[in-house]
A tleap script that builds the chain and sets N, CA, C and O, in Angstrom:
source leaprc.protein.ff14SB
mol = sequence {
  NMET GLU LYS ILE SER ASP MET ILE VAL GLU
  PRO CYS ILE GLU SER PRO TYR LEU THR PRO
  LEU ARG LEU SER TYR GLU GLN ASN GLY TYR
  VAL LYS ALA TRP ASP LEU LEU CYS ALA HIE
  GLY GLY VAL SER ILE ILE ILE PHE ASN VAL
  SER ARG ASN LYS LEU VAL LEU VAL LYS GLN
  PHE ARG PRO PRO ILE PHE TYR ALA ASP PHE
  PRO ALA SER ALA LYS PRO LYS ILE GLY ASP
  ARG ILE SER VAL ALA ALA HIE ASP VAL THR
  LYS GLY PHE THR ILE GLU LEU CYS ALA GLY
  ILE ILE ASP LYS ASN LYS SER LEU PRO GLU
  ILE ALA ALA GLU GLU VAL MET GLU GLU CYS
  GLY TYR LYS VAL ASP PRO LYS ASN LEU GLU
  GLN VAL SER CYS TYR CARG
}
set mol.1.N position { 19.576 3.520 -2.576 }
set mol.1.CA position { 18.285 3.852 -2.018 }
set mol.1.C position { 17.743 5.093 -2.699 }
set mol.1.O position { 18.492 6.003 -3.052 }
set mol.2.N position { 16.421 5.119 -2.880 }
set mol.2.CA position { 15.802 6.271 -3.459 }
set mol.2.C position { 15.929 7.491 -2.532 }
set mol.2.O position { 15.904 7.362 -1.308 }
set mol.3.N position { 16.064 8.667 -3.138 }
set mol.3.CA position { 16.191 9.894 -2.383 }
set mol.3.C position { 14.804 10.415 -2.053 }
set mol.3.O position { 14.004 10.648 -2.959 }
set mol.4.N position { 14.508 10.601 -0.793 }
set mol.4.CA position { 13.214 11.134 -0.342 }
set mol.4.C position { 13.461 12.590 0.046 }
set mol.4.O position { 14.420 12.882 0.759 }
set mol.5.N position { 12.601 13.512 -0.418 }
set mol.5.CA position { 12.762 14.935 -0.093 }
set mol.5.C position { 11.425 15.658 -0.126 }
set mol.5.O position { 10.401 15.086 -0.498 }
set mol.6.N position { 11.453 16.919 0.269 }
set mol.6.CA position { 10.261 17.818 0.234 }
set mol.6.C position { 9.001 17.177 0.767 }
set mol.6.O position { 8.003 17.084 0.052 }
set mol.7.N position { 9.027 16.741 1.991 }
set mol.7.CA position { 7.894 16.044 2.612 }
set mol.7.C position { 7.061 17.053 3.386 }
set mol.7.O position { 7.587 17.827 4.186 }
set mol.8.N position { 5.753 17.037 3.139 }
set mol.8.CA position { 4.815 17.925 3.861 }
set mol.8.C position { 3.534 17.135 4.161 }
set mol.8.O position { 3.112 16.298 3.363 }
set mol.9.N position { 2.938 17.402 5.287 }
set mol.9.CA position { 1.671 16.786 5.668 }
set mol.9.C position { 0.536 17.613 5.100 }
set mol.9.O position { 0.441 18.807 5.383 }
set mol.10.N position { -0.322 17.004 4.306 }
set mol.10.CA position { -1.430 17.759 3.670 }
set mol.10.C position { -2.747 17.039 3.951 }
set mol.10.O position { -2.754 15.831 4.186 }
set mol.11.N position { -3.845 17.763 3.930 }
set mol.11.CA position { -5.136 17.111 4.105 }
set mol.11.C position { -5.450 16.284 2.863 }
set mol.11.O position { -5.086 16.649 1.745 }
set mol.12.N position { -6.125 15.176 3.079 }
set mol.12.CA position { -6.561 14.318 1.963 }
set mol.12.C position { -7.997 14.693 1.629 }
set mol.12.O position { -8.936 14.159 2.219 }
set mol.13.N position { -8.168 15.605 0.689 }
set mol.13.CA position { -9.488 16.092 0.308 }
set mol.13.C position { -10.219 15.054 -0.552 }
set mol.13.O position { -11.401 14.775 -0.352 }
set mol.14.N position { -9.496 14.505 -1.494 }
set mol.14.CA position { -10.069 13.437 -2.335 }
set mol.14.C position { -8.942 12.496 -2.711 }
set mol.14.O position { -7.768 12.867 -2.729 }
set mol.15.N position { -9.333 11.263 -3.012 }
set mol.15.CA position { -8.313 10.262 -3.336 }
set mol.15.C position { -8.896 9.261 -4.332 }
set mol.15.O position { -10.058 8.872 -4.209 }
set mol.16.N position { -8.099 8.840 -5.317 }
set mol.16.CA position { -8.561 7.790 -6.194 }
set mol.16.C position { -8.445 6.430 -5.518 }
set mol.16.O position { -8.886 5.428 -6.082 }
set mol.17.N position { -7.860 6.370 -4.318 }
set mol.17.CA position { -7.577 5.099 -3.650 }
set mol.17.C position { -8.470 4.824 -2.435 }
set mol.17.O position { -8.742 3.670 -2.105 }
set mol.18.N position { -8.924 5.897 -1.772 }
set mol.18.CA position { -9.690 5.746 -0.539 }
set mol.18.C position { -10.940 6.611 -0.577 }
set mol.18.O position { -10.939 7.702 -1.147 }
set mol.19.N position { -12.023 6.103 0.048 }
set mol.19.CA position { -13.243 6.879 0.211 }
set mol.19.C position { -13.663 6.782 1.675 }
set mol.19.O position { -14.058 5.709 2.129 }
set mol.20.N position { -13.583 7.911 2.436 }
set mol.20.CA position { -14.035 7.853 3.826 }
set mol.20.C position { -15.558 7.865 3.886 }
set mol.20.O position { -16.214 8.607 3.154 }
set mol.21.N position { -16.102 7.049 4.750 }
set mol.21.CA position { -17.558 6.970 4.913 }
set mol.21.C position { -17.895 6.841 6.400 }
set mol.21.O position { -17.065 6.422 7.207 }
set mol.22.N position { -19.112 7.204 6.737 }
set mol.22.CA position { -19.628 6.965 8.085 }
set mol.22.C position { -20.892 6.124 7.930 }
set mol.22.O position { -21.836 6.523 7.248 }
set mol.23.N position { -20.898 4.969 8.562 }
set mol.23.CA position { -22.037 4.081 8.529 }
set mol.23.C position { -22.836 4.282 9.835 }
set mol.23.O position { -22.377 3.923 10.919 }
set mol.24.N position { -24.040 4.863 9.700 }
set mol.24.CA position { -24.882 5.083 10.869 }
set mol.24.C position { -25.939 4.002 10.906 }
set mol.24.O position { -26.436 3.571 9.865 }
set mol.25.N position { -26.287 3.557 12.123 }
set mol.25.CA position { -27.250 2.474 12.243 }
set mol.25.C position { -27.820 2.483 13.672 }
set mol.25.O position { -27.312 3.169 14.558 }
set mol.26.N position { -28.867 1.715 13.861 }
set mol.26.CA position { -29.473 1.538 15.183 }
set mol.26.C position { -29.274 0.109 15.601 }
set mol.26.O position { -29.511 -0.819 14.827 }
set mol.27.N position { -28.830 -0.068 16.848 }
set mol.27.CA position { -28.612 -1.399 17.391 }
set mol.27.C position { -29.188 -1.463 18.789 }
set mol.27.O position { -28.757 -0.738 19.685 }
set mol.28.N position { -30.166 -2.336 18.967 }
set mol.28.CA position { -30.837 -2.520 20.250 }
set mol.28.C position { -31.330 -1.194 20.808 }
set mol.28.O position { -31.207 -0.940 22.006 }
set mol.29.N position { -31.882 -0.355 19.959 }
set mol.29.CA position { -32.448 0.904 20.389 }
set mol.29.C position { -31.460 2.053 20.527 }
set mol.29.O position { -31.855 3.175 20.845 }
set mol.30.N position { -30.180 1.786 20.293 }
set mol.30.CA position { -29.169 2.835 20.380 }
set mol.30.C position { -28.712 3.223 18.979 }
set mol.30.O position { -28.447 2.361 18.141 }
set mol.31.N position { -28.621 4.534 18.734 }
set mol.31.CA position { -28.104 5.022 17.456 }
set mol.31.C position { -26.574 5.021 17.547 }
set mol.31.O position { -25.985 5.542 18.493 }
set mol.32.N position { -25.955 4.414 16.525 }
set mol.32.CA position { -24.491 4.308 16.529 }
set mol.32.C position { -23.961 4.755 15.178 }
set mol.32.O position { -24.707 4.879 14.207 }
set mol.33.N position { -22.665 4.993 15.137 }
set mol.33.CA position { -21.997 5.344 13.885 }
set mol.33.C position { -20.610 4.733 13.913 }
set mol.33.O position { -19.989 4.601 14.968 }
set mol.34.N position { -20.133 4.359 12.721 }
set mol.34.CA position { -18.789 3.782 12.579 }
set mol.34.C position { -18.146 4.408 11.364 }
set mol.34.O position { -18.702 4.365 10.267 }
set mol.35.N position { -16.957 5.001 11.559 }
set mol.35.CA position { -16.226 5.564 10.451 }
set mol.35.C position { -15.373 4.493 9.783 }
set mol.35.O position { -14.763 3.659 10.452 }
set mol.36.N position { -15.342 4.528 8.453 }
set mol.36.CA position { -14.604 3.509 7.731 }
set mol.36.C position { -13.985 4.076 6.470 }
set mol.36.O position { -14.376 5.148 6.006 }
set mol.37.N position { -13.030 3.367 5.921 }
set mol.37.CA position { -12.429 3.745 4.663 }
set mol.37.C position { -12.652 2.620 3.672 }
set mol.37.O position { -12.353 1.462 3.961 }
set mol.38.N position { -13.179 2.958 2.504 }
set mol.38.CA position { -13.313 1.982 1.416 }
set mol.38.C position { -12.069 2.112 0.558 }
set mol.38.O position { -11.665 3.215 0.190 }
set mol.39.N position { -11.474 0.988 0.249 }
set mol.39.CA position { -10.266 0.970 -0.552 }
set mol.39.C position { -10.371 -0.091 -1.621 }
set mol.39.O position { -11.174 -1.017 -1.517 }
set mol.40.N position { -9.552 0.049 -2.654 }
set mol.40.CA position { -9.501 -0.957 -3.700 }
set mol.40.C position { -8.957 -2.252 -3.099 }
set mol.40.O position { -8.226 -2.236 -2.109 }
set mol.41.N position { -9.331 -3.376 -3.720 }
set mol.41.CA position { -8.717 -4.653 -3.364 }
set mol.41.C position { -7.326 -4.674 -3.928 }
set mol.41.O position { -6.901 -3.728 -4.592 }
set mol.42.N position { -6.610 -5.753 -3.666 }
set mol.42.CA position { -5.251 -5.821 -4.154 }
set mol.42.C position { -4.853 -7.249 -4.545 }
set mol.42.O position { -5.534 -8.230 -4.248 }
set mol.43.N position { -3.719 -7.299 -5.222 }
set mol.43.CA position { -3.117 -8.582 -5.547 }
set mol.43.C position { -1.710 -8.598 -4.992 }
set mol.43.O position { -1.018 -7.580 -5.014 }
set mol.44.N position { -1.281 -9.746 -4.493 }
set mol.44.CA position { 0.101 -9.958 -4.078 }
set mol.44.C position { 0.608 -11.180 -4.821 }
set mol.44.O position { -0.115 -12.161 -4.994 }
set mol.45.N position { 1.859 -11.110 -5.258 }
set mol.45.CA position { 2.378 -12.166 -6.093 }
set mol.45.C position { 3.613 -12.766 -5.432 }
set mol.45.O position { 4.559 -12.053 -5.098 }
set mol.46.N position { 3.595 -14.081 -5.247 }
set mol.46.CA position { 4.748 -14.788 -4.741 }
set mol.46.C position { 5.605 -15.135 -5.960 }
set mol.46.O position { 5.179 -15.876 -6.846 }
set mol.47.N position { 6.818 -14.583 -5.985 }
set mol.47.CA position { 7.705 -14.817 -7.142 }
set mol.47.C position { 8.912 -15.618 -6.685 }
set mol.47.O position { 9.600 -15.251 -5.733 }
set mol.48.N position { 9.155 -16.719 -7.383 }
set mol.48.CA position { 10.325 -17.546 -7.089 }
set mol.48.C position { 11.209 -17.608 -8.320 }
set mol.48.O position { 10.802 -18.104 -9.370 }
set mol.49.N position { 12.435 -17.092 -8.175 }
set mol.49.CA position { 13.409 -17.119 -9.270 }
set mol.49.C position { 14.064 -18.502 -9.252 }
set mol.49.O position { 14.883 -18.808 -8.385 }
set mol.50.N position { 13.683 -19.328 -10.229 }
set mol.50.CA position { 14.188 -20.715 -10.225 }
set mol.50.C position { 15.679 -20.795 -10.527 }
set mol.50.O position { 16.347 -21.700 -10.029 }
set mol.51.N position { 16.225 -19.876 -11.330 }
set mol.51.CA position { 17.639 -19.969 -11.662 }
set mol.51.C position { 18.510 -19.576 -10.458 }
set mol.51.O position { 19.627 -20.076 -10.335 }
set mol.52.N position { 18.040 -18.713 -9.588 }
set mol.52.CA position { 18.791 -18.305 -8.413 }
set mol.52.C position { 18.308 -19.014 -7.131 }
set mol.52.O position { 18.917 -18.872 -6.071 }
set mol.53.N position { 17.199 -19.783 -7.244 }
set mol.53.CA position { 16.644 -20.498 -6.131 }
set mol.53.C position { 16.309 -19.536 -4.956 }
set mol.53.O position { 16.616 -19.821 -3.799 }
set mol.54.N position { 15.680 -18.409 -5.288 }
set mol.54.CA position { 15.395 -17.359 -4.296 }
set mol.54.C position { 13.992 -16.813 -4.501 }
set mol.54.O position { 13.493 -16.743 -5.624 }
set mol.55.N position { 13.355 -16.421 -3.380 }
set mol.55.CA position { 12.131 -15.625 -3.451 }
set mol.55.C position { 12.525 -14.205 -3.857 }
set mol.55.O position { 13.581 -13.702 -3.473 }
set mol.56.N position { 11.653 -13.574 -4.639 }
set mol.56.CA position { 11.894 -12.184 -5.044 }
set mol.56.C position { 10.955 -11.301 -4.239 }
set mol.56.O position { 9.736 -11.466 -4.272 }
set mol.57.N position { 11.550 -10.361 -3.514 }
set mol.57.CA position { 10.790 -9.405 -2.701 }
set mol.57.C position { 11.071 -8.005 -3.211 }
set mol.57.O position { 12.019 -7.789 -3.965 }
set mol.58.N position { 10.239 -7.050 -2.794 }
set mol.58.CA position { 10.344 -5.679 -3.270 }
set mol.58.C position { 10.594 -4.781 -2.058 }
set mol.58.O position { 9.954 -4.927 -1.017 }
set mol.59.N position { 11.544 -3.844 -2.216 }
set mol.59.CA position { 11.816 -2.867 -1.175 }
set mol.59.C position { 11.190 -1.538 -1.657 }
set mol.59.O position { 11.513 -1.024 -2.728 }
set mol.60.N position { 10.279 -1.007 -0.813 }
set mol.60.CA position { 9.571 0.224 -1.199 }
set mol.60.C position { 9.391 1.147 -0.004 }
set mol.60.O position { 9.247 0.702 1.135 }
set mol.61.N position { 9.404 2.447 -0.295 }
set mol.61.CA position { 9.122 3.441 0.730 }
set mol.61.C position { 7.610 3.508 0.928 }
set mol.61.O position { 6.861 3.704 -0.029 }
set mol.62.N position { 7.171 3.347 2.163 }
set mol.62.CA position { 5.753 3.410 2.494 }
set mol.62.C position { 5.522 4.560 3.487 }
set mol.62.O position { 5.809 4.434 4.677 }
set mol.63.N position { 5.003 5.672 2.978 }
set mol.63.CA position { 4.792 6.853 3.840 }
set mol.63.C position { 4.043 6.552 5.128 }
set mol.63.O position { 4.442 7.068 6.173 }
set mol.64.N position { 2.963 5.735 5.122 }
set mol.64.CA position { 2.289 5.488 6.401 }
set mol.64.C position { 3.184 4.791 7.445 }
set mol.64.O position { 3.023 5.024 8.643 }
set mol.65.N position { 4.105 3.956 7.007 }
set mol.65.CA position { 5.017 3.297 7.948 }
set mol.65.C position { 5.957 4.333 8.536 }
set mol.65.O position { 6.201 4.342 9.742 }
set mol.66.N position { 6.486 5.207 7.684 }
set mol.66.CA position { 7.368 6.289 8.141 }
set mol.66.C position { 6.633 7.164 9.139 }
set mol.66.O position { 7.149 7.442 10.221 }
set mol.67.N position { 5.425 7.603 8.783 }
set mol.67.CA position { 4.639 8.514 9.642 }
set mol.67.C position { 4.282 7.837 10.982 }
set mol.67.O position { 4.289 8.484 12.030 }
set mol.68.N position { 3.978 6.559 10.935 }
set mol.68.CA position { 3.591 5.839 12.152 }
set mol.68.C position { 4.732 5.738 13.146 }
set mol.68.O position { 4.501 5.511 14.333 }
set mol.69.N position { 5.966 5.904 12.675 }
set mol.69.CA position { 7.132 5.791 13.581 }
set mol.69.C position { 7.284 7.019 14.495 }
set mol.69.O position { 7.979 6.950 15.509 }
set mol.70.N position { 6.645 8.128 14.143 }
set mol.70.CA position { 6.704 9.315 15.023 }
set mol.70.C position { 5.935 9.028 16.308 }
set mol.70.O position { 4.842 8.466 16.250 }
set mol.71.N position { 6.482 9.402 17.471 }
set mol.71.CA position { 5.709 9.246 18.699 }
set mol.71.C position { 4.462 10.153 18.664 }
set mol.71.O position { 4.463 11.196 18.011 }
set mol.72.N position { 3.429 9.746 19.358 }
set mol.72.CA position { 2.168 10.507 19.374 }
set mol.72.C position { 2.391 11.964 19.715 }
set mol.72.O position { 1.740 12.838 19.142 }
set mol.73.N position { 3.278 12.237 20.616 }
set mol.73.CA position { 3.519 13.612 21.066 }
set mol.73.C position { 4.224 14.462 20.018 }
set mol.73.O position { 4.243 15.688 20.131 }
set mol.74.N position { 4.804 13.830 18.999 }
set mol.74.CA position { 5.564 14.560 17.965 }
set mol.74.C position { 5.044 14.305 16.542 }
set mol.74.O position { 5.737 14.582 15.563 }
set mol.75.N position { 3.805 13.770 16.439 }
set mol.75.CA position { 3.260 13.502 15.112 }
set mol.75.C position { 3.138 14.782 14.339 }
set mol.75.O position { 2.545 15.741 14.832 }
set mol.76.N position { 3.684 14.834 13.126 }
set mol.76.CA position { 3.527 16.021 12.292 }
set mol.76.C position { 2.026 16.245 11.990 }
set mol.76.O position { 1.267 15.296 11.795 }
set mol.77.N position { 1.640 17.499 11.959 }
set mol.77.CA position { 0.253 17.861 11.708 }
set mol.77.C position { 0.121 18.462 10.316 }
set mol.77.O position { 1.119 18.746 9.655 }
set mol.78.N position { -1.113 18.651 9.879 }
set mol.78.CA position { -1.349 19.230 8.556 }
set mol.78.C position { -0.644 20.575 8.419 }
set mol.78.O position { -0.766 21.446 9.280 }
set mol.79.N position { 0.087 20.725 7.335 }
set mol.79.CA position { 0.859 21.899 7.075 }
set mol.79.C position { 2.315 21.822 7.499 }
set mol.79.O position { 3.147 22.620 7.066 }
set mol.80.N position { 2.615 20.830 8.370 }
set mol.80.CA position { 4.009 20.673 8.813 }
set mol.80.C position { 4.876 20.104 7.700 }
set mol.80.O position { 4.483 19.188 6.977 }
set mol.81.N position { 6.100 20.692 7.587 }
set mol.81.CA position { 7.120 20.118 6.706 }
set mol.81.C position { 7.941 19.167 7.572 }
set mol.81.O position { 8.245 19.458 8.729 }
set mol.82.N position { 8.281 18.054 7.000 }
set mol.82.CA position { 9.096 17.067 7.719 }
set mol.82.C position { 10.515 17.115 7.158 }
set mol.82.O position { 10.721 16.892 5.965 }
set mol.83.N position { 11.456 17.394 7.984 }
set mol.83.CA position { 12.853 17.412 7.583 }
set mol.83.C position { 13.349 15.984 7.465 }
set mol.83.O position { 13.554 15.308 8.473 }
set mol.84.N position { 13.543 15.519 6.229 }
set mol.84.CA position { 14.028 14.168 6.052 }
set mol.84.C position { 15.460 14.024 6.504 }
set mol.84.O position { 15.911 12.915 6.790 }
set mol.85.N position { 16.191 15.137 6.574 }
set mol.85.CA position { 17.537 15.078 7.090 }
set mol.85.C position { 17.555 14.811 8.594 }
set mol.85.O position { 18.518 14.241 9.106 }
set mol.86.N position { 16.501 15.217 9.309 }
set mol.86.CA position { 16.445 15.071 10.761 }
set mol.86.C position { 15.742 13.764 11.187 }
set mol.86.O position { 15.698 13.450 12.377 }
set mol.87.N position { 15.202 13.014 10.236 }
set mol.87.CA position { 14.464 11.789 10.591 }
set mol.87.C position { 14.989 10.643 9.728 }
set mol.87.O position { 15.371 10.840 8.574 }
set mol.88.N position { 14.999 9.477 10.293 }
set mol.88.CA position { 15.501 8.294 9.603 }
set mol.88.C position { 14.446 7.750 8.661 }
set mol.88.O position { 13.577 6.986 9.079 }
set mol.89.N position { 14.512 8.143 7.367 }
set mol.89.CA position { 13.533 7.709 6.389 }
set mol.89.C position { 13.627 6.214 6.121 }
set mol.89.O position { 12.677 5.626 5.604 }
set mol.90.N position { 14.724 5.599 6.451 }
set mol.90.CA position { 14.826 4.141 6.215 }
set mol.90.C position { 13.794 3.392 7.019 }
set mol.90.O position { 13.466 2.256 6.678 }
set mol.91.N position { 13.267 3.983 8.075 }
set mol.91.CA position { 12.218 3.345 8.870 }
set mol.91.C position { 10.910 3.248 8.077 }
set mol.91.O position { 9.997 2.531 8.487 }
set mol.92.N position { 10.805 3.962 6.942 }
set mol.92.CA position { 9.608 3.917 6.113 }
set mol.92.C position { 9.713 2.901 4.969 }
set mol.92.O position { 8.775 2.751 4.186 }
set mol.93.N position { 10.838 2.214 4.873 }
set mol.93.CA position { 10.983 1.224 3.801 }
set mol.93.C position { 10.563 -0.145 4.311 }
set mol.93.O position { 10.839 -0.514 5.453 }
set mol.94.N position { 9.892 -0.887 3.447 }
set mol.94.CA position { 9.458 -2.254 3.785 }
set mol.94.C position { 10.039 -3.212 2.778 }
set mol.94.O position { 10.394 -2.817 1.667 }
set mol.95.N position { 10.138 -4.463 3.157 }
set mol.95.CA position { 10.472 -5.558 2.267 }
set mol.95.C position { 9.185 -6.376 2.194 }
set mol.95.O position { 8.685 -6.865 3.207 }
set mol.96.N position { 8.654 -6.514 0.964 }
set mol.96.CA position { 7.343 -7.129 0.833 }
set mol.96.C position { 7.200 -7.889 -0.467 }
set mol.96.O position { 8.052 -7.809 -1.353 }
set mol.97.N position { 6.104 -8.632 -0.566 }
set mol.97.CA position { 5.779 -9.291 -1.836 }
set mol.97.C position { 5.474 -8.226 -2.884 }
set mol.97.O position { 5.046 -7.120 -2.553 }
set mol.98.N position { 5.694 -8.564 -4.127 }
set mol.98.CA position { 5.259 -7.705 -5.236 }
set mol.98.C position { 3.727 -7.629 -5.109 }
set mol.98.O position { 3.060 -8.639 -4.888 }
set mol.99.N position { 3.191 -6.415 -5.255 }
set mol.99.CA position { 1.748 -6.258 -5.061 }
set mol.99.C position { 1.241 -5.016 -5.764 }
set mol.99.O position { 2.023 -4.156 -6.170 }
set mol.100.N position { -0.066 -4.924 -5.906 }
set mol.100.CA position { -0.657 -3.750 -6.500 }
set mol.100.C position { -2.158 -3.737 -6.253 }
set mol.100.O position { -2.741 -4.743 -5.850 }
set mol.101.N position { -2.778 -2.584 -6.499 }
set mol.101.CA position { -4.212 -2.455 -6.289 }
set mol.101.C position { -4.976 -2.924 -7.527 }
set mol.101.O position { -4.472 -2.889 -8.649 }
set mol.102.N position { -6.206 -3.364 -7.279 }
set mol.102.CA position { -7.070 -3.763 -8.394 }
set mol.102.C position { -7.884 -2.550 -8.769 }
set mol.102.O position { -8.935 -2.280 -8.188 }
set mol.103.N position { -7.376 -1.812 -9.762 }
set mol.103.CA position { -8.013 -0.573 -10.167 }
set mol.103.C position { -8.213 -0.504 -11.667 }
set mol.103.O position { -8.481 0.573 -12.200 }
set mol.104.N position { -8.091 -1.624 -12.361 }
set mol.104.CA position { -8.251 -1.660 -13.813 }
set mol.104.C position { -9.297 -2.702 -14.165 }
set mol.104.O position { -9.531 -3.653 -13.420 }
set mol.105.N position { -9.915 -2.501 -15.310 }
set mol.105.CA position { -10.912 -3.472 -15.769 }
set mol.105.C position { -10.199 -4.600 -16.506 }
set mol.105.O position { -10.347 -4.775 -17.715 }
set mol.106.N position { -9.406 -5.373 -15.721 }
set mol.106.CA position { -8.648 -6.490 -16.238 }
set mol.106.C position { -8.780 -7.670 -15.261 }
set mol.106.O position { -9.185 -7.488 -14.112 }
set mol.107.N position { -8.441 -8.858 -15.718 }
set mol.107.CA position { -8.479 -10.020 -14.825 }
set mol.107.C position { -7.375 -9.905 -13.773 }
set mol.107.O position { -6.388 -9.195 -13.966 }
set mol.108.N position { -7.559 -10.609 -12.667 }
set mol.108.CA position { -6.542 -10.597 -11.614 }
set mol.108.C position { -5.187 -11.085 -12.131 }
set mol.108.O position { -4.171 -10.481 -11.786 }
set mol.109.N position { -5.122 -12.135 -12.932 }
set mol.109.CA position { -3.803 -12.524 -13.463 }
set mol.109.C position { -3.175 -11.451 -14.351 }
set mol.109.O position { -1.955 -11.291 -14.347 }
set mol.110.N position { -3.979 -10.723 -15.104 }
set mol.110.CA position { -3.438 -9.649 -15.958 }
set mol.110.C position { -2.869 -8.511 -15.099 }
set mol.110.O position { -1.794 -7.986 -15.387 }
set mol.111.N position { -3.596 -8.141 -14.052 }
set mol.111.CA position { -3.115 -7.103 -13.129 }
set mol.111.C position { -1.868 -7.563 -12.431 }
set mol.111.O position { -0.918 -6.792 -12.296 }
set mol.112.N position { -1.841 -8.813 -11.977 }
set mol.112.CA position { -0.663 -9.346 -11.285 }
set mol.112.C position { 0.549 -9.359 -12.210 }
set mol.112.O position { 1.642 -8.984 -11.784 }
set mol.113.N position { 0.387 -9.777 -13.454 }
set mol.113.CA position { 1.496 -9.798 -14.409 }
set mol.113.C position { 2.035 -8.410 -14.636 }
set mol.113.O position { 3.249 -8.235 -14.742 }
set mol.114.N position { 1.143 -7.383 -14.716 }
set mol.114.CA position { 1.591 -6.004 -14.888 }
set mol.114.C position { 2.403 -5.537 -13.670 }
set mol.114.O position { 3.403 -4.836 -13.826 }
set mol.115.N position { 1.984 -5.916 -12.485 }
set mol.115.CA position { 2.722 -5.527 -11.282 }
set mol.115.C position { 4.083 -6.183 -11.212 }
set mol.115.O position { 5.049 -5.549 -10.785 }
set mol.116.N position { 4.187 -7.443 -11.621 }
set mol.116.CA position { 5.480 -8.132 -11.646 }
set mol.116.C position { 6.418 -7.395 -12.582 }
set mol.116.O position { 7.589 -7.210 -12.251 }
set mol.117.N position { 5.938 -6.969 -13.742 }
set mol.117.CA position { 6.795 -6.251 -14.680 }
set mol.117.C position { 7.192 -4.884 -14.110 }
set mol.117.O position { 8.360 -4.497 -14.160 }
set mol.118.N position { 6.218 -4.167 -13.574 }
set mol.118.CA position { 6.452 -2.806 -13.036 }
set mol.118.C position { 7.426 -2.797 -11.854 }
set mol.118.O position { 8.341 -1.977 -11.800 }
set mol.119.N position { 7.218 -3.716 -10.912 }
set mol.119.CA position { 8.002 -3.680 -9.694 }
set mol.119.C position { 9.270 -4.518 -9.732 }
set mol.119.O position { 10.225 -4.218 -9.016 }
set mol.120.N position { 9.300 -5.567 -10.558 }
set mol.120.CA position { 10.438 -6.488 -10.521 }
set mol.120.C position { 11.149 -6.652 -11.849 }
set mol.120.O position { 12.253 -7.194 -11.903 }
set mol.121.N position { 10.515 -6.182 -12.937 }
set mol.121.CA position { 11.150 -6.273 -14.252 }
set mol.121.C position { 11.051 -7.650 -14.906 }
set mol.121.O position { 11.730 -7.915 -15.898 }
set mol.122.N position { 10.208 -8.525 -14.357 }
set mol.122.CA position { 10.019 -9.858 -14.969 }
set mol.122.C position { 8.767 -9.856 -15.834 }
set mol.122.O position { 7.707 -9.382 -15.423 }
set mol.123.N position { 8.909 -10.388 -17.024 }
set mol.123.CA position { 7.723 -10.548 -17.899 }
set mol.123.C position { 7.154 -11.944 -17.654 }
set mol.123.O position { 7.822 -12.952 -17.883 }
set mol.124.N position { 5.938 -11.980 -17.194 }
set mol.124.CA position { 5.263 -13.263 -16.961 }
set mol.124.C position { 3.953 -13.311 -17.745 }
set mol.124.O position { 3.270 -12.299 -17.902 }
set mol.125.N position { 3.629 -14.467 -18.217 }
set mol.125.CA position { 2.368 -14.675 -18.927 }
set mol.125.C position { 1.270 -14.847 -17.883 }
set mol.125.O position { 1.392 -15.723 -17.027 }
set mol.126.N position { 0.211 -14.055 -17.915 }
set mol.126.CA position { -0.850 -14.220 -16.908 }
set mol.126.C position { -1.402 -15.642 -16.835 }
set mol.126.O position { -1.894 -16.061 -15.787 }
set mol.127.N position { -1.327 -16.373 -17.921 }
set mol.127.CA position { -1.809 -17.747 -17.926 }
set mol.127.C position { -0.963 -18.672 -17.043 }
set mol.127.O position { -1.409 -19.743 -16.632 }
set mol.128.N position { 0.275 -18.228 -16.763 }
set mol.128.CA position { 1.170 -19.053 -15.943 }
set mol.128.C position { 1.049 -18.743 -14.441 }
set mol.128.O position { 1.729 -19.367 -13.627 }
set mol.129.N position { 0.195 -17.793 -14.075 }
set mol.129.CA position { 0.002 -17.438 -12.671 }
set mol.129.C position { -1.090 -18.304 -12.066 }
set mol.129.O position { -2.101 -18.594 -12.706 }
set mol.130.N position { -0.873 -18.703 -10.845 }
set mol.130.CA position { -1.802 -19.559 -10.137 }
set mol.130.C position { -2.295 -18.890 -8.872 }
set mol.130.O position { -1.490 -18.443 -8.054 }
set mol.131.N position { -3.596 -18.815 -8.699 }
set mol.131.CA position { -4.126 -18.218 -7.460 }
set mol.131.C position { -3.910 -19.160 -6.298 }
set mol.131.O position { -4.280 -20.334 -6.342 }
set mol.132.N position { -3.288 -18.607 -5.231 }
set mol.132.CA position { -3.004 -19.404 -4.045 }
set mol.132.C position { -4.104 -19.213 -3.003 }
set mol.132.O position { -4.550 -20.176 -2.379 }
set mol.133.N position { -4.541 -17.954 -2.818 }
set mol.133.CA position { -5.515 -17.666 -1.795 }
set mol.133.C position { -6.267 -16.396 -2.093 }
set mol.133.O position { -5.839 -15.584 -2.915 }
set mol.134.N position { -7.382 -16.224 -1.428 }
set mol.134.CA position { -8.175 -14.996 -1.543 }
set mol.134.C position { -8.712 -14.687 -0.143 }
set mol.134.O position { -9.185 -15.576 0.564 }
set mol.135.N position { -8.627 -13.396 0.249 }
set mol.135.CA position { -9.099 -13.038 1.564 }
set mol.135.C position { -9.565 -11.589 1.591 }
set mol.135.O position { -9.292 -10.837 0.655 }
set mol.136.N position { -10.249 -11.194 2.627 }
set mol.136.CA position { -10.646 -9.818 2.861 }
set mol.136.C position { -9.838 -9.226 3.939 }
set mol.136.O position { -10.027 -8.060 4.284 }
savepdb mol mol.pdb
quit
């Protein structure tokens, strides 16, 4: 397992991945507002290893999953250091499909092939990938 250390909660001033916005509007004479986050789209790849007859999944540490496990009364706040020795970081690991964000000026199959190589070590030809589904 990867070693997790030196964890601190910091404000997110800017991010290449998320843009916080507030959408203000009027509905039936009432002024309303809705806060939202704009994020990149993503690709997920279903990988089947034919020689082993197994699906290939990826185990990764996901900080939001780890952070969400803290009870509301003990949620670390900005500036807090989190003692990884005192908390079970394994609760932040997920088993998931190979995936990545769409943040390059490339086709979806090209991005997917790069993610398969990066996360799983398999070289796949983008032409051999087949789109199964698309959703928001």
